[in-house]
C-alpha positions in Angstrom: 67.1 13.8 -59.1 64.4 16.3 -58.2 64.3 17.3 -54.7 61.3 16.5 -52.8 59.7 19.4 -51.0 60.5 19.7 -47.3 57.6 18.5 -45.3 56.5 21.0 -42.5 56.4 19.5 -39.1 53.2 19.9 -37.3 53.6 21.6 -33.7 53.2 19.2 -30.8 49.7 19.0 -29.4 49.4 20.9 -26.1 48.8 18.7 -23.2 45.6 19.8 -21.4 46.1 21.1 -18.1 46.1 24.4 -16.0 47.0 27.6 -17.7 50.5 28.9 -16.7 50.5 30.8 -13.6 49.5 34.4 -14.3 52.1 36.8 -12.8 49.3 39.1 -12.1 47.4 36.7 -9.8 47.6 38.3 -6.5 48.8 36.4 -3.4 45.6 35.6 -1.4 47.1 33.8 1.5 50.3 35.6 2.6 50.5 33.6 5.9 50.8 30.4 4.0 54.0 29.5 1.9 54.1 26.2 0.3 57.2 24.0 -0.3 56.9 21.0 -2.7 59.3 18.2 -2.1 60.6 16.8 -5.5 61.5 13.3 -4.1 59.1 10.8 -5.6 57.1 13.6 -7.1 59.3 14.5 -10.0 60.4 17.8 -11.5 57.5 17.8 -14.0 54.7 17.1 -11.5 56.3 19.5 -9.1 56.2 22.2 -11.9 52.6 21.3 -12.7 51.6 21.5 -9.1 53.4 24.7 -8.4 51.7 26.4 -11.3 48.4 25.3 -10.0 49.0 26.6 -6.6 50.3 30.0 -8.0 47.1 30.3 -10.0 44.9 29.8 -6.9 46.7 32.6 -5.2 49.1 30.6 -3.0 52.8 31.5 -2.4 55.3 28.7 -3.3 59.0 28.8 -2.3 61.9 26.3 -2.2 61.2 23.8 0.6 64.6 24.6 2.0 63.6 28.2 2.6 62.8 29.3 6.1 59.8 31.2 4.8 58.1 27.9 4.0 55.2 27.2 6.5 53.7 24.1 4.7 55.9 21.4 3.2 53.9 19.1 0.9 55.1 15.7 -0.1 53.9 12.8 -2.3 54.6 9.1 -1.4 57.1 9.8 1.4 56.9 9.3 5.1 57.6 12.1 7.6 61.0 10.6 8.4 61.9 10.4 4.8 61.0 14.1 4.3 62.9 15.1 7.3 66.1 13.4 6.1 65.6 14.8 2.5 65.5 18.4 4.0 68.6 17.7 6.0 70.5 16.3 2.9 69.5 19.4 0.9 70.7 22.0 3.4 67.6 22.9 5.4 68.8 23.6 9.0 67.4 21.4 11.7 64.5 22.6 14.0 65.7 24.4 17.1 63.0 22.8 19.3 60.5 20.0 19.2 58.0 20.5 16.4 59.8 23.8 15.3 59.4 24.5 11.6 56.8 24.0 8.9 53.9 21.6 9.0 54.8 18.3 7.1 52.0 17.4 5.0 50.7 14.8 2.6 49.7 15.7 -0.9 45.9 15.1 0.2 46.0 18.5 2.1 47.4 20.1 -1.1 44.7 18.7 -3.4 41.8 19.4 -1.0 43.0 22.9 -0.6 43.3 23.5 -4.4 39.7 22.1 -4.8 38.5 24.5 -2.0 40.5 27.5 -3.4 41.9 28.1 0.0 44.1 26.5 2.7 41.8 23.9 4.3 42.1 22.9 8.0 45.0 20.5 8.8 43.8 17.2 10.2 45.6 14.5 11.7 45.3 12.5 8.5 46.9 15.2 6.4 50.1 15.2 8.7 53.2 13.0 8.1 54.2 11.3 11.3 57.8 11.9 12.3 59.4 9.1 14.5 63.0 10.2 14.3 64.6 13.2 15.9 64.1 16.4 13.9 66.6 18.1 16.2 69.7 16.7 18.0 68.7 15.2 21.4 70.5 17.8 23.4 68.7 20.6 21.4 65.0 19.2 21.7 65.3 18.0 25.2 64.0 14.5 26.2 60.7 14.2 28.2 61.1 11.4 30.9 58.3 8.8 30.9 57.4 9.1 34.6 55.8 12.1 36.2 58.2 11.9 39.4 61.2 12.3 36.9 59.6 15.7 35.6 59.6 19.1 37.1 56.0 20.4 36.9 55.7 23.9 38.2 52.5 25.4 39.3 52.2 27.8 36.4 52.8 26.3 32.9 52.4 27.1 29.2 49.5 24.9 28.2 46.6 25.6 30.6 43.9 25.7 27.9 44.9 22.3 26.7 45.2 20.7 30.1 41.8 22.1 31.2 40.2 20.4 28.3 41.9 17.1 29.0 41.2 17.4 32.7 37.5 17.8 31.8 37.6 14.5 29.7 39.4 12.8 32.7 36.6 14.0 35.1 33.8 12.8 32.7 35.5 9.5 32.3 35.7 9.1 36.0 32.0 10.1 36.4 31.1 7.3 33.9 33.2 4.8 35.8 36.0 4.4 33.3 39.0 4.7 35.5 41.4 3.7 32.7 40.2 6.3 30.3 40.3 8.8 33.1 43.8 8.0 34.0 44.9 8.3 30.3 43.6 11.9 30.0 45.0 12.9 33.4 48.5 11.5 32.4 48.3 13.5 29.1 47.5 16.7 31.1 50.3 16.0 33.4 52.9 15.7 30.7 51.7 19.0 29.1 52.1 20.9 32.4 55.8 19.8 32.5 56.7 21.0 29.2 58.8 24.3 29.2 57.3 25.6 26.1 53.9 26.2 24.6 52.5 23.6 22.2 51.5 25.1 19.0 51.5 22.1 16.6 50.7 18.5 17.2 54.1 17.5 15.7 55.7 18.8 18.9 54.1 16.1 20.7 55.2 13.1 18.6 58.3 12.4 20.7 56.4 13.1 24.1 55.4 10.2 26.0 52.1 9.6 27.8 49.7 11.1 25.3 47.2 8.7 23.7 45.5 8.9 20.3 42.2 10.3 21.9 44.2 13.0 23.8 46.0 13.9 20.6 42.7 14.3 18.7 41.5 16.7 21.3 44.8 18.6 21.4 44.9 18.8 17.5 41.3 20.2 17.6 42.2 22.7 20.2 45.2 23.9 18.3 43.3 24.3 15.0 39.9 25.6 16.3 40.7 27.1 19.6 38.3 24.5 21.3 37.2 21.1 21.0 33.6 20.3 20.1 33.8 16.9 22.1 35.0 18.8 25.3 32.4 21.6 24.9 29.7 18.8 24.4 30.8 17.1 27.7 30.8 20.5 29.5 27.4 21.3 28.5 25.9 17.8 29.0 23.3 17.5 31.7 24.9 14.4 33.2 28.3 15.9 33.5 27.0 19.0 35.2 24.7 17.2 37.6 27.4 14.8 38.6 30.0 17.5 39.2 27.4 19.3 41.4 26.5 16.4 43.5 30.3 15.2 43.6 31.2 18.5 45.3 28.9 17.6 48.3 31.2 16.6 51.2 30.8 13.0 51.8 29.2 12.1 48.3 31.2 10.1 46.0 30.7 9.1 42.4 28.6 6.0 43.2 26.0 8.1 45.3 26.1 10.9 42.7 25.5 8.5 39.9 22.6 6.9 41.8 20.9 10.2 42.4 21.3 11.2 38.7 19.6 7.9 37.7 16.8 8.5 40.0 16.0 11.8 38.1 17.6 14.3 40.6 19.3 17.3 39.1 19.7 20.0 41.7 20.5 20.6 45.3 16.9 21.6 45.9 15.8 18.1 44.5 17.5 16.4 47.4 15.5 18.3 49.9 12.3 18.1 47.8 12.5 14.3 47.5 13.5 14.0 51.1 16.7 12.0 50.1 18.2 10.2 53.2 21.6 11.7 54.0 24.3 10.5 56.5 25.6 13.2 58.9 28.7 13.9 56.8 26.5 14.5 53.7 24.0 16.6 55.7 26.9 18.8 56.9 28.2 19.0 53.3 24.8 20.1 52.0 24.3 22.6 54.8 27.7 24.3 54.1 27.7 23.7 50.4 28.7 27.2 49.1 31.3 27.8 51.7 33.0 24.4 51.1 33.0 25.1 47.3 34.6 28.5 47.8 38.4 28.4 47.4 40.3 28.6 50.6 42.9 31.3 50.5 46.5 30.7 51.8 46.2 33.2 54.7 43.0 31.3 55.8 44.8 28.1 55.7 47.8 29.3 57.6 45.4 30.9 60.2 43.9 27.5 60.7 47.3 25.9 61.0 48.2 28.4 63.7 45.1 27.7 65.9 45.6 23.9 65.6 49.3 24.2 66.4 48.5 26.4 69.5 45.9 23.6 70.7 48.4 20.8 69.8 51.1 22.5 71.6 49.1 22.9 74.8 48.1 19.3 74.8 51.5 17.9 73.8 54.4 20.3 74.0 57.0 19.8 71.2 54.6 18.3 68.7 54.9 19.5 65.1 52.0 20.6 62.8 52.7 20.7 59.0 50.5 22.4 56.4 50.6 20.0 53.4 48.6 19.5 50.1 48.5 22.1 47.4 49.6 24.9 49.7 52.9 23.1 50.4 53.3 23.0 46.6 52.8 26.7 46.4 49.2 27.1 45.5 47.6 30.3 46.6 44.2 28.6 47.2 42.8 25.2 47.6 39.6 23.2 48.3 40.5 22.1 51.9 43.3 22.3 54.5 45.5 19.1 55.2 47.5 19.3 58.4 50.0 16.5 59.4 50.8 16.1 63.1 53.6 14.3 64.8 56.0 14.3 67.8 59.8 13.7 67.8 59.4 11.1 70.5 57.9 8.2 68.9 54.7 7.0 70.7 54.0 10.4 72.3 51.5 11.0 69.6 49.1 8.3 70.7 45.9 9.5 72.0 46.9 13.0 71.0 44.2 13.5 68.3 41.2 12.7 70.5 42.3 15.4 73.0 42.9 18.1 70.3 39.5 17.4 68.9 38.0 17.8 72.4 39.6 21.2 72.9 38.7 22.5 69.3 35.0 21.4 69.8 34.9 23.1 73.2 36.2 26.4 71.8 33.6 26.3 69.1 35.9 25.6 66.2 34.2 22.5 64.8 31.0 22.5 63.0 31.3 18.9 62.1 33.9 16.2 62.7 34.4 12.5 62.3 37.2 10.6 64.0 38.8 7.6 62.2 40.9 5.3 64.3 44.5 4.2 63.1 44.2 0.8 61.4 48.0 0.6 61.3 49.4 -2.6 62.9 53.1 -2.6 62.0 55.3 -2.3 59.1 55.4 -6.2 58.8 51.8 -6.2 58.2 51.6 -7.7 54.8 48.4 -5.9 54.0 50.5 -2.6 53.6 52.4 -3.9 50.7 50.1 -6.3 48.9 48.7 -3.4 46.6 52.2 -2.9 45.1 52.2 0.6 46.3 49.6 1.7 43.9 47.0 2.8 46.6 47.1 6.3 47.9 45.3 5.2 51.1 46.9 5.1 54.3 46.1 3.8 57.9 46.8 6.7 60.0 44.6 8.2 62.8 42.6 11.2 61.4 39.9 13.6 62.0 37.8 14.8 58.9 36.3 18.2 60.0 34.5 21.4 59.0 36.0 24.2 60.7 34.0 27.3 61.8 36.1 30.4 60.7 34.0 33.2 62.3 35.6 36.6 61.7 39.0 36.1 60.1 39.4 39.8 59.2 42.3 40.1 61.8 44.2 37.3 60.5 44.4 38.5 56.9 47.8 39.9 55.9 46.4 43.3 56.3 44.8 42.8 59.5 46.0 43.6 63.0 46.6 40.1 64.2 45.1 36.7 64.6 41.6 36.9 66.1 39.8 34.1 67.7 38.4 31.7 65.1 34.8 30.5 65.8 33.9 33.8 67.4 30.9 35.4 66.1 31.3 38.2 63.7 28.6 40.2 65.3 25.4 41.6 63.8 25.9 43.3 60.6 29.6 42.3 60.3 30.9 41.1 57.0 31.7 37.4 57.1 32.0 36.0 53.5 32.6 32.4 54.8 32.1 30.5 58.0 33.1 26.9 57.0 36.2 25.3 55.6 37.1 21.6 55.2 40.0 20.5 57.4 41.7 17.1 57.8 43.9 16.4 60.8 46.3 13.4 60.4 48.5 12.0 63.0 51.6 10.1 62.2 54.5 8.3 64.1 57.6 10.3 63.7 59.6 7.6 61.9 56.9 7.4 59.1 56.5 11.3 59.0 58.7 11.7 55.9 56.7 9.1 54.0 53.4 10.8 55.2 54.7 14.1 54.3 55.6 13.1 50.7 52.2 11.2 50.3 50.1 14.1 51.7 51.9 16.8 49.7 50.7 15.4 46.3 49.8 16.1 43.6 47.6 12.8 43.3 49.2 12.3 39.8 52.7 12.7 41.1 52.1 10.2 44.0 50.5 7.7 41.9 53.4 7.7 39.3 56.0 7.8 42.1 54.6 4.6 43.4 54.3 3.1 39.9 58.1 4.1 39.3 59.1 2.6 42.5 57.3 -0.9 41.8 58.3 -1.2 38.0 61.7 0.3 38.0 63.1 -0.2 41.4 61.2 -3.3 42.7 60.1 -1.4 45.9 56.7 -0.7 47.4 56.3 3.0 48.4 53.3 4.3 50.5 52.8 6.8 53.2 54.0 4.5 55.9 57.4 3.4 54.5 59.5 2.0 51.5 59.9 -1.7 51.2 62.4 -3.5 48.9 60.4 -6.5 47.5 63.7 -8.5 46.5 65.8 -7.8 49.4 62.9 -7.9 51.7 64.0 -4.9 54.0 62.6 -1.7 54.9 64.5 1.4 53.9 64.5 4.1 56.6 64.3 7.8 55.8 64.7 11.0 57.9 63.6 13.2 55.0 62.0 13.4 51.7 65.2 13.8 50.2 66.6 10.4 51.5 63.4 8.8 50.0 64.3 10.1 46.5 67.9 8.8 47.1 66.6 5.3 47.9 64.7 5.6 44.5 67.6 6.8 42.5 65.6 9.9 41.6 66.7 13.6 41.6 64.9 15.4 44.4 61.9 17.5 43.4 61.0 20.3 45.8 57.1 20.4 46.5 56.6 23.4 44.2 57.7 21.2 41.3 55.2 18.3 41.8 52.1 20.0 40.5 51.3 17.3 37.9 
């Protein structure tokens, strides 16, 4: 039988696609190293995408390599990618959000189309809900501000400044809920012992809403937020901020003036806007009152007040509170808390102190507010559930005349008399400072000291924690157990923290 000629096989038709990566294509983006996760992608598609990336000048490495900066996955959740990396030998992150960005294939596709790494947006990122690192390694951020140490100086000031701008803008528009959300997000960033560099780091962190995340994401990627900058440059925000800085002018009045077309301090005078005495004093001393008060000035004022208080009632105590007690080197005003160890001796003290200060020329303006406190049994004290920061103490809101303070500066010779004229030609950069004098019964002093030390965010959350977690109402007058219906006395701030089952945080760690 004759043999049939062997039929030559036709070579397989090449599948259209990108040319194999040219080994001579230079690396165009050395700071970006891609790692493609094979799970659900498959080896053939991974090879194809690797070739495509190399042809565009990208570096590609094994996703388990520590050189990889961008891990790309198709059809997987962030948790699945993290689990796959663990199973395949990649060491866990050493801190929250440490390691490469976990990205959906959409980022890769857009980057290949653009011929460069595109900006990573929130939609590109894979959300991780499980822990990347063991709990003891990453550290857990407590949900309440009063459970977190918040130092004066922190690692995320650029981000917190942006969020606080948004909080202020929301407050100016009357949206207290939005303002509080931005403010709480800023507070948690202040407590972090590390600098946020990737939005992934914040996935396990409580208290940061979606809007705050978007702003943080934009700041991290672009260095600024277009939304925040738009707010800062807006006429309404700048005008509201200007008017709100006038002593005695709140948001409602500032908003009313803006709606009437007023835009500057000069407009108030030009249109002969009717002002009360407090606002008149605030406008008259506007520049001084909006110049930061330095610590040495606050201490000098405290010494003067203490001297007068001691003359009127020997043994009385005067405590500098507010931001200065939290370690701030400067502030907007001076808050002084006054008490006497013998309960009841403080009654009538403040009026006498005001009289002496006024006679000596210390007061440019003052308004006296009587105590509205009846007793701890007064139900009105506890009906707010402890959420209010207002108290019922006797107080004096004043503007102090500084005069020549050169001698009370740390480099000066000693404390000179405040209120004295600096004399013709003498250098006197400031003459007015806002000072609040508050008198409290001795038994309520620890609660008042805690309340007047701040910060406002810390105090608000401390009251919220007391109510929600401990069924107690806390305010500047006392601590009341709602279920046991008893008052819990305290001789110090430390005892108040003990009643609430909280670790004591010293004032310098309450800068939320």
